[in-house]
C-alpha positions in Angstrom: 25.7 -33.0 -11.5 28.4 -30.5 -13.0 28.4 -27.1 -12.6 31.2 -24.7 -14.7 33.3 -28.3 -14.7 33.3 -28.1 -10.9 31.2 -30.9 -9.7 27.9 -29.7 -6.9 26.9 -32.8 -4.7 23.4 -32.5 -3.5 21.6 -30.1 -5.8 20.9 -33.3 -8.4 17.7 -34.6 -6.4 16.8 -31.5 -5.8 13.8 -29.9 -9.0 12.7 -26.6 -8.0 14.9 -23.6 -7.1 12.3 -23.2 -3.5 13.3 -25.8 -2.0 17.3 -24.1 -1.4 15.6 -20.9 -0.1 13.8 -23.1 2.5 16.1 -24.9 3.5 18.4 -22.0 3.7 15.4 -20.3 6.4 15.3 -23.1 7.7 19.3 -24.0 8.6 19.9 -20.1 9.6 17.4 -17.6 10.9 17.8 -13.5 10.9 19.5 -12.9 14.0 17.8 -10.7 15.4 16.9 -9.2 19.1 14.5 -9.9 22.1 14.4 -7.5 24.4 18.0 -7.1 25.7 19.8 -10.1 24.4 19.8 -11.3 20.5 20.4 -15.2 19.2 22.8 -15.5 16.9 22.6 -17.6 13.9 24.8 -19.9 15.7 21.6 -19.6 17.4 23.3 -18.6 20.8 21.9 -15.9 22.5 23.9 -13.4 23.9 23.6 -9.8 25.5 27.6 -8.5 24.1 28.1 -6.5 20.3 29.6 -9.8 18.8 29.1 -14.2 19.4 31.7 -15.4 21.9 30.9 -18.8 19.9 31.6 -17.7 16.6 32.3 -14.3 16.8 29.6 -12.9 14.2 28.4 -9.4 15.0 25.4 -8.4 17.0 22.7 -7.5 14.5 21.3 -3.3 14.8 19.6 -2.4 18.2 16.1 -1.6 16.3 14.6 2.0 18.1 11.6 3.9 18.7 11.7 7.2 16.5 9.8 11.0 17.8 8.1 9.6 14.6 6.9 7.0 15.4 8.5 4.1 13.5 10.6 1.4 14.5 14.1 1.6 13.0 17.3 -0.6 12.9 19.2 2.2 10.8 21.4 5.1 11.7 18.7 7.6 10.9 15.1 8.0 10.6 13.7 6.4 6.7 10.9 8.9 7.4 12.2 12.1 8.9 15.6 11.8 9.2 16.0 11.5 13.3 19.3 10.4 14.5 19.0 7.1 16.5 19.7 7.6 20.5 23.3 6.9 21.9 
């Protein structure tokens, strides 16, 4: 199979886009915090800011706003409160 003149191997066996998305989700889970540690996309559990195996940056650590919302951004999207340092 060729796309824009470049050979693409393996895609000719998949008939639906859902298969591609399912395979990508199975292969790479989103990094997330589990207590004080986070799991990288390479599968290593870390407690540092960067993964020592692949160098990926740690995801934003979730925090609880005073309005009650769980946030992962620098500011609360509901009330605008700043994340604790």
